[in-house]
C-alpha positions, 0 to 999 in steps of 0.5 A: 485025796492025792491032789489035795496032799500034793497042794497041801504040801506046795502050800507048806513049802511056799508059805511055810517059808521052806522054799525061799529058805532053800533058795537063799541057802543055795545061791549062797552055797553057790558063791561058797562053791566058787571060792571052794569053801562051801562045805566048811561054811555050810552053817552060814548057808543054813543060817541065811536059809533059816533067817530068810524063811523066818523073814518071809513067814513074818512078811506073809503075816504082816501083809495080810494087814496091808490089803484092806485097801483092795481085793485080797488076791488068792494067796492071802486067802491061803495065808489067811487059812494057814496063819497059825501054822505060818506063825509057828513056822516063823517062830521056829525058823527064828529059834533056829536062826538064833541058835546058828548065829550063836555057834558062829557069833564073833564081834567081827561076824555080827558087824559084818552082817549088820548092814544087810540084816538091818535092810532086810529086817526093815523091809518086812517089819513096819518101822517108818511113820504110819506103819510103813516098811521099806517094802511100802516105799515104792520103786526104791524097794527093788534096790534095797531087797537087791542090795541086801541079798547081794551083801548077805549071799555074795559079798560076805561069803566071798570077802569076809569068809572066802578072802577073796580080793575086794575088787572081786567081791564088789563085782560078784556083789553087783552081779548078784544084786542085778540077778535079784533086781532081775528076779524081783521084777516079776513080783512087781509085775504080779503086785502091779494092781495091788501097788497101784491101789496103795499109791506105790510107784514101782518099775512096772507102774512107772515104765509100762510093759515094753520099757519093763521088758527092755529094763530086763534085757539090759539087766540080762546082759550086764549080769552075764557080762559081770558073770563071765568077767568074774569067771575068766579072772577069778573063778572058772568059765562054769559060773559065767555059763550058770548065770548067763543061762539062768538070766536068759531064762527069766526073760520069757518067765518075765514076759509071761508074768503079765499073763498069770497071778498064780503064786506058785509061778512066782514063789516056786518057779521064779524064785526056783531060778536061784536053785537052778543056777546052782544046779547049772553050775555044778553040771557045767563044772562037770563039763567044762 
C-alpha cells in the first residue's frame, strides 16, 4: 500500500510536469539570486516553472503518437495509463501560466520572451511537414532546446530583469546552454534505440559511446571555465563552485545512462541536477 502510494506520487511529480517545472523555476531563481533580485522576480520564476510544466505535459501526450513504429518503452505505458490526468494537468499549467503572463505583460517583456518561447513551443508541437517537431530533427534538437532554456532561464533574467552588462549576460547564457546540453545527453542515450528506429541522428548515435563521453567531459570543462570567469568578474565564487560540482556529478550519471532505462533516473535524478545546483550555490554562499 505504501509502495503504491510512493510510486503514484512519483508518477504525479514526473508525468504531471510538477518536477520539471520546479527544476526550471529553480535554475531561473539561481540566476536571479546571483543578481540579487530573486524575491522581486519570483513571479517570473513561477511563470517559467508552470510554462515548462505545461510544455512537458503536452510533449508527453504528443509523444504517444510518435511511438507506433517501435516497441513502446515503459514510460509511455505509464503516460497512457494517466493520459487523462496529464491532459488535465497540462490545461491547469497553461491557465496558471497565462494568468501570470498577463499580470507581468508589457510589449517589451512579450518581445523578449518571443524568441525562446517560439523554440520551446515548436520543440513540442508539430508544425513542420509530416507532423514533425524540432524534437524530430535529429542532433540539432539538442542545440535548439539548449538555446531556448538559456534564453529564458539565464539571459532574460540577467539582462532584461537584472540589468547586467550584455557581455555578462551572453557569457552566462552560453554557460547555461552548455549545461542544458550536458543534461540532455543522457536523455539522448536513453532514447537511442527509439530515435534510431525513427531514423533520427543524435549525438550518441553519430559518435558512439566513447566519443559521447569525451564530448561530455569537454562540455564539463567549458561550463566550469565559464562559471569561474563569471564568478570572479561578475558574481561570487560560490557560483563557480556550484556549477563545477554539478557538472562533474553529471559525468558518472551520463556513463550510467547506458545501463538503465528507468525514467525516474532521467526525469528525476538527471533533471534534478538543476535543483542541486541551486542548493550547492546557496550552501557554498554560507561558507565562501
